[in-house]
C-alpha positions as CSV (number, residue, x, y, z in Angstrom):
1,X,8.9,-10.8,11.1
2,X,6.9,-8.1,9.5
3,X,6.9,-7.6,5.8
4,X,6.4,-4.0,4.5
5,X,5.7,-2.8,1.0
6,X,6.5,0.7,0.0
7,X,4.6,1.8,-3.1
8,X,6.0,5.0,-4.5
9,X,3.3,6.6,-6.6
10,X,2.8,9.8,-8.5
11,X,-0.5,11.4,-9.5
12,X,-1.1,14.2,-12.0
13,X,-1.4,17.7,-10.5
14,X,-4.9,18.1,-9.1
15,X,-5.5,14.4,-8.6
16,X,-4.3,14.2,-5.0
17,X,-7.8,14.2,-3.7
18,X,-8.9,11.5,-6.2
19,X,-6.3,9.2,-4.6
20,X,-7.3,10.1,-1.1
21,X,-11.0,9.6,-1.9
22,X,-10.3,6.2,-3.6
23,X,-8.3,5.0,-0.6
24,X,-11.0,6.1,1.8
25,X,-13.4,3.9,-0.1
26,X,-11.0,0.9,-0.5
27,X,-9.1,0.8,2.8
28,X,-11.7,-1.4,4.6
29,X,-11.4,-4.0,1.9
30,X,-7.6,-3.7,1.8
31,X,-7.4,-4.3,5.5
32,X,-10.3,-6.7,6.0
33,X,-8.1,-9.7,7.1
34,X,-6.9,-7.6,10.0
35,X,-3.3,-8.8,9.3
36,X,-2.1,-5.8,7.4
37,X,-2.3,-2.0,7.8
38,X,-2.2,0.6,5.1
39,X,-0.6,4.0,5.6
40,X,-0.3,6.9,3.2
41,X,2.5,9.5,3.2
42,X,2.5,12.6,1.0
43,X,5.8,14.3,0.0
44,X,6.1,17.7,1.7
45,X,7.8,19.4,-1.3
46,X,6.1,17.5,-4.2
47,X,2.4,17.2,-3.3
48,X,1.7,14.7,-6.2
49,X,4.2,12.2,-4.8
50,X,3.0,9.6,-2.3
51,X,4.1,6.5,-0.5
52,X,1.5,3.9,0.2
53,X,2.9,1.7,3.0
54,X,1.4,-1.7,3.6
55,X,2.6,-3.4,6.8
56,X,1.9,-7.1,7.1
57,X,2.3,-8.8,10.4
58,X,4.3,-11.7,9.0
59,X,5.2,-13.6,5.8
60,X,2.0,-15.6,5.9
61,X,-0.1,-12.5,5.8
62,X,2.0,-11.1,2.9
63,X,1.6,-14.4,1.0
64,X,-2.2,-14.5,1.6
65,X,-2.6,-11.0,0.4
66,X,-0.4,-11.6,-2.7
67,X,-2.7,-14.4,-3.6
68,X,-5.8,-12.2,-3.1
69,X,-4.3,-9.5,-5.3
70,X,-3.8,-12.1,-8.1
71,X,-7.1,-13.9,-7.8
72,X,-9.8,-11.8,-6.1
73,X,-12.2,-10.1,-8.6
74,X,-13.1,-7.3,-6.3
75,X,-9.4,-6.6,-5.6
76,X,-8.6,-6.6,-9.3
77,X,-11.3,-4.0,-9.9
78,X,-10.1,-1.8,-7.1
79,X,-6.5,-2.0,-8.3
80,X,-7.6,-1.2,-11.9
81,X,-9.3,2.0,-10.6
82,X,-6.2,2.8,-8.5
83,X,-4.0,2.5,-11.5
84,X,-6.2,4.9,-13.4
85,X,-5.4,7.6,-10.8
86,X,-1.7,7.1,-11.1
87,X,0.5,9.1,-13.5
88,X,2.8,6.1,-14.0
89,X,3.2,2.5,-12.7
90,X,4.1,2.4,-9.0
91,X,7.6,1.7,-7.9
92,X,7.3,-1.2,-5.4
93,X,9.8,-2.0,-2.7
94,X,9.5,-5.0,-0.4
95,X,11.2,-4.8,3.0
96,X,11.4,-7.0,6.1
97,X,11.5,-5.4,9.5
98,X,14.7,-6.2,11.3
99,X,14.4,-3.6,14.0
100,X,14.6,-6.4,16.6
101,X,18.2,-6.8,15.7
102,X,19.1,-3.3,16.9
103,X,16.3,-3.0,19.4
104,X,15.5,-6.3,21.0
105,X,12.5,-5.1,23.0
106,X,10.7,-3.9,19.9
């Protein structure tokens, strides 16, 4: 069962490109295990509001990445830089994908 994190983030006006540039640099490291995928959505009406979506293939991938976030020095430095771009702490929502319950072939 896939685990999905939604990170609702807000940047100051004019910092949208800073976020995009940072993620362009960091995405290879974020996805290096091959067991998660990062997506970025920008709000149509509020251009400073984003959702970073991290899709993990399963609970084990989520748990491994959670450990990496807590222990890996490079990851800690990347997250520190990321937080400097944000206007406020992110709102984090953790979901599990239960689409198979309504669409068995998916």
